N, C-alpha and C positions, 0 to 999 in steps of 0.2 A: 329683463325687461327694465326700460329705463323706469326710475320712481317716480309716482305719480305724485303730483303739485296742487294739492287743496289748497285754495282762498277763500277764505271767507270774514268777514268785518263785524262785530257785532260791537255796540256801545251799547253795553247791559245797564239794565238797572238791577239795585240791589233785591235779592230774593224776599218775601215778606218775612217779618221774624214771627214766630209764634208769640202767643199772649203768655206769659210765667208771672209768677208773684215775687219776681227778684226786685231789689232795691230800685228806686227810681235812677240812682248815679253809680250804675255797676264798676267794681274797680278793674275788672277785666272784659274791655268790649269785644261786642259779638264780631264774626269774621264777616266779610264781605265776600258774597261767593256768586261764582256763573257758571254756568254750564252752556256749553255751544253745541249742537249737534253736527256730526261729520259722517260724511259716507263715501264708501270705496267701492270698487267694483262688485267686491264680494261682502262686505261686512258694513254696519252701523255702530256710530256710537256715539257719547257725548265726551268732549273735551273740558274739562273740569278745572277751575282754579279757584283760588280764596285767598285771603290775608286777612291777619289781625292787626295790619300797620306795621309789624315787627318783620314776621316771617311771611314768604310767599310759597305755595303751594300748586303744583298740576298733577290731576290725575287722569284714567281712564275711569269712565261710567257705562253701564248699560252695554256692553260690547257683544251684539248680536251679528250670525253669520247668516249670509242671505242665499249662498249658491251653494253650502254643503251643510250635511246634518252634523250635530255632537256639538261639544263645547269650543268656544272662540275665545281665544287668550290673546290680549294685547299688551305687549309692552315696548319701551323704549327710552329715549334721552328727549328734555326739553331744554330751551334758553329762552330766555326774555331779554327784550332790548327795546330803547325807543325806536319808535318808528322812521326815525331819520337816521338811524345808527344802527351797527353791527357788532356785537360781539361772539364770543364762542366760549361760554362759560356755560358746562352741560349739569344738568341734575336728572336722576331717574324720575321716571313717570309714577308717581305714587303719593299717597297722603304724607308718608313718613318722610320723605325728602322734600327738602325747602331749601330756596336762596332769600337771599335778603330783601325785603320791599323795598323796591327804589322811590318810592313816594308816588304822589299821584300824578296822573298823565296818561298818555296814549302811548301802546306798546303793542309790538308783534311778539307774539309767542310760537316760536318753532319748533316742532316735535319731528323727530326721526321714530317710525312705528313700526314695529314689527308683528306683524299678525298670523297666528297660528289657527287656522281653521281646522275640520274633521279630517281625521286621516294623515294629520301632521304635515299638511299643507301650509308653507311658508311664503308669505310676502311682505316685502318694504315698502313703507310710502313715506313720503315727506308731506308735511301740512304747514300752512302759516296761518294763525287766528289772530285778528286783531281784537284789543281788548282796551277798554279805558278805565282805568282804577281812580276813585274821588277821596279814598281815605287818607287822612295824614299819618303821618310817619308815628310811629309809637315806642320805638325800642331806641336801644345804644347803637351808635354808628360808628363803631371802631375802624381807626385806622393807623397805620403805620408807616413813617418816615426815618429816613437816615440822612445823618448829617456827618462829613468827615472835618474833625477840628485837630488837624495835625496828627498827633498818633493815636487819637482817640474816635473811635466812631460811634456817636450817639445816636440811640435808638428812641425815637418820640412815639407814643402811643397816644392818641388823641380820640376823644370821644366828641362828634359831631352833633348827634342824635339828642333827642329831648327827655330821654330817660337816662338813668344813671347805669351805669355798665358793672355787672357785680361780680367779684373773682376773676377779674382779668390777669391771664397767666401770659408769659412770654418764655418759651423753651427755644434754646440756640443750641444746636447740634453741630458739631464739626467731626465729619468723617475722617478727617485726616489725622486726626488725635486719638479715633475710637478703639476699637477692639484690636489688639496687638500690639498698640502703642504702647512706648517706655512710659510708665507713669512719671510725671515730673509734679512739683507743687505749684507750676504756671497756673494762673487764673484768668479765664479772659473778661472778667469783672470782679470787681470787690463791691460792686454797689449792694448795700443790706436788702434789696429784694430779692438779691440772689445769694442764700447764705452757704450755700453747698456748690458753688461753682468751681469748675475747673475748666482747663481749654479744651477738653473735648463734650462738654455738657454743662449746660446752667440752664435751670429751671427759675423762673424770676416769678414771684407773686407781686401783683401791682394792686392787689384789693379792688376796691369800687373807686372808679371814675366818674366822677360828675360831668353832668351836661356841660360841654364846653371846657372841662378840664384834660388835663394832660399829664402824663408821666414819663420821664427821660431815665434809660438806662446806658452809663457810659460801658463800652466795651472797649479793650486794647484790638486797636484796628488788624496789628499783624496777626493776632490769634483768631481774630472773626472773620476774617477773609476766607470767602466761598462758604462759611457756615451758611447753614440753613435755618430760617426762624419761623416760627409757628406761634400766632397768636389766637389765643381763645377767651371765652368770656362765658359765664353761666348763663345768662339770660341773651348774649349776641348769636344774629343768624350768619351763616357763610364765614367761618373761621378764615383768616390770611394764613396763606405760607408765601415763602419767599424765598430766595437765596441771595446773600450778600455779594 
């Protein structure tokens, strides 16, 4: 059976916030949340999304089977892209999974949904939901660029977001010199951010990077060739991984 394509567009308004006794200027802003009803031949459910300006989450709420008795379980993958563009970066449907919030704008959420109805019956569907976000960015925005400078390969981490990025770390892993390789004193970098680096593995602690700030780590180009790099931060969303 060919997948069913469901298309709906929602220019949603924020849900009303409950009255609380919180200070007038809270340090952690409330999330902006929406839920859009969806329907297939056998189920109904809500596709929900929320953002605090830093992370973006998408999940399924209120699943109900309409054609078979018993529990109704819905799982799947989702991706988000501007309405005029296409990307293929997926995350699992669930509150615990997040992508980096891309900022205000009109986007399409595309989901590949696996529906398990009563008696173990499985169906698959694809859906597209238009969403408009108005919340400003609130977190760090880390990027990683490379620059060849003769025998040196410079890795530069920049923070273009409005908040400082805390506990930023670079991990450089080269499988060619990993397990089973002959130990040597060669080091992929002598940068002080990476005190125990060797040519197989380097863990670099870059500390806090202020908004608009950057940190550059020089590598030996011959040893870094084909190495895998992972960039993480304590309060950043969507960690970066790439191969040099």
